[in-house]
C-alpha positions, 0 to 999 in steps of 0.5 A: 593145138590140143583137140579141145582148143577147137571145142569140148568133145561132142557128137556130131550133127549127123549122130555118126561121129564125134566132134571138137566143135566144128572140127571132126575127131577121129577117135584113135584109142589105145588100150593102157588098162593097168597103166596107173596101178603098174607104171611110175609116173616116169614110166608112164610119160615114156608110154604117153609120149610114145602113143602121142608121136604115133598119133594116138588121141584116147588112152583107155585105162582103169582107175580101180582095178583091184583092191588090196588082199583080195587077189582073186578080183582079177587075173592080171597082176598089179603093183602095190598101189592102194586105191583108197589112199590120196597118194594114189589119186594124186598119182592118177592125176599126175598121169592124167595131166601128162596125157593132157600136156601131149593132147590126149583124151583119157577115156577113164574106167571108174572100175573093172567089171569084176568090182561090180560083180564081187560087190565091191562097187555096189548100189549103196556106194556106187553114187557116192564113188561117181560123186567123187570122180566128177568132183575130182575131174570135172573142168579137166578137158581131156576126160571121157568116161567109160563104165563097165569094164569087160562086163555083162551089164545084165542085172546091173543095169540100173547101178551103172544108169545111176552112176552115169546120172551122177556123172552127167549131172556133176561133170556134163562136159564129159562124154560117156560110154560103156566098155563091154564084155568080149563079143558084146556092145553096150547097145545090148543093154543100153540101146535107149540110154541117153545117158550114153553118148556113144556106143562100144563093142568089144569084138574080142579075140576069137577066130572064126572057128572059136565060137565055143571054147569051153571056157568062162568067157564063152557067150552062150546063146549070143550072136557070134561074128567071128572076126567080122567086126564090122557087123558090130558096127551096122548092128549098133548103128541100126539099133542106135542113133549114136556113134559107135566103135571098136574098144577092144579088138584082138590085141596085137601079141595075144593068142588066138582065143585068148587063153591057150599060148600054143595057138598062133599070136594075132599080129600087126597085119590082123590088128590093121584089118580089124580097124580098117574093117570097123572103120569102113563100116561107119565107127567113129574111130578105133581102139587099138590093143597090145598084150604086153602094154595093156597090162604093162607087164614087166620084170617080177610080174606074172605075165597074163594071156601068154604075154611074151615081152616087156612092155617097153619092148612092146610099145614099138610093135609094128601095128601101133604105128600103123594106126596112125596111118589110118587116122591120117588117111581118114582125116585127109578126107571128109569122113563124117559125110561117109557111109559103107558102100557096098553097092559100089562093089561090082559082082558083090560083097565077098566073105571073111578075109575076102571082103572089100570094105568100101566107105565113100562120100560125094568127094571120096572113095576108099576101098580096102582089101586084107587079101590084097585081091582083084576087085571091080568098082562102080566110079560113075560118080567119080569121073575125073577124080584122082586115083591112089594106092595106099599101103596100110603097113607103110602109110605110103600113097601111090598116085595112079591117075585119074578116073576115066571110066565107069567101072574100074578094076582094081588090081592091087600091087604084088608085094612081098611078105604078108602084108598084102592089105591095100586101100584103094583111094579116089578123091575129087 
């Protein structure tokens, strides 16, 4: 069964999650920005099938990333596809149909933000382009719209509002979000915009100590959360009565800080941490990314951001498979009734990597520790519930017993290697 068989994708009654009819929808996205412009249809099927089997249900991709004869518009290399031809759009149609057959939504960016900044998409043609897209894809069951595309919306708010108005008027069945610039959220510009159905933030690719790198993508004056992507969730949910999620955390296989390939590369344990931290803070899902995959780096292309492997090798990286374990864990409980519960953590919350993320509802409690250090919980409301350990790196549950005391000290298992992160799970 495909998710839309339960009903069109919509915002849940509590305004915190997404749902298909009465069935909760946990967004598990993958970043495939250059899917349409860098893959043949045969290659696209390999990629989409790989992701579908791992539990991904949303693919984020750009329709118009660049235009011919303007190589300075964007940084990542693209193929010879010309977005101005009917053949290109027929190519996109067939890939979207592939995703539909595999039960996955396509979260489509009409363009990358640089096309707006360069004036290629502007106030004069934006509405016409939006109408073209709405007419072409209305009636499609697997479409979500993501405006923006790695851009600060300041100065372009009216353009994007008008774009959203046309989409909403002509294809009202499709949800609309906005993919912002690094370390920003759509709530910064559109907190009061009813045209956007959910918020999205890009926590980005920097470490705690990389607030300022003297690079083009520094966010001067903006609040910097470092690796604490869960803080974006809490801020968005406080600002807006709509769901939110991390649409671009640190990618697996990308240099820390993005620009310097001599820096350490983010790994599977890091992408797990971003996923569990944000979801246990109340995000409606999570988007994973892989450096080589998002640009579909292959032979005869210039790698961007220090990509070291071809995309068809990188699709097998551990982090991508481990995202499905998170989705399975969340959908095993009534996650739409849950909320972050730091108050259940005896002794108070810890900082940075020591954080213990607690997410709970009336019938369950989930607590994630990245470092795998002991912590104590107040389980007064869960007496008689079953306790299990859950390993985010393997997806394996291990039964402990039943809760029989109010205050319980969780002692994570000793593990070999770097995969110290663990979830303590309680279910009634």
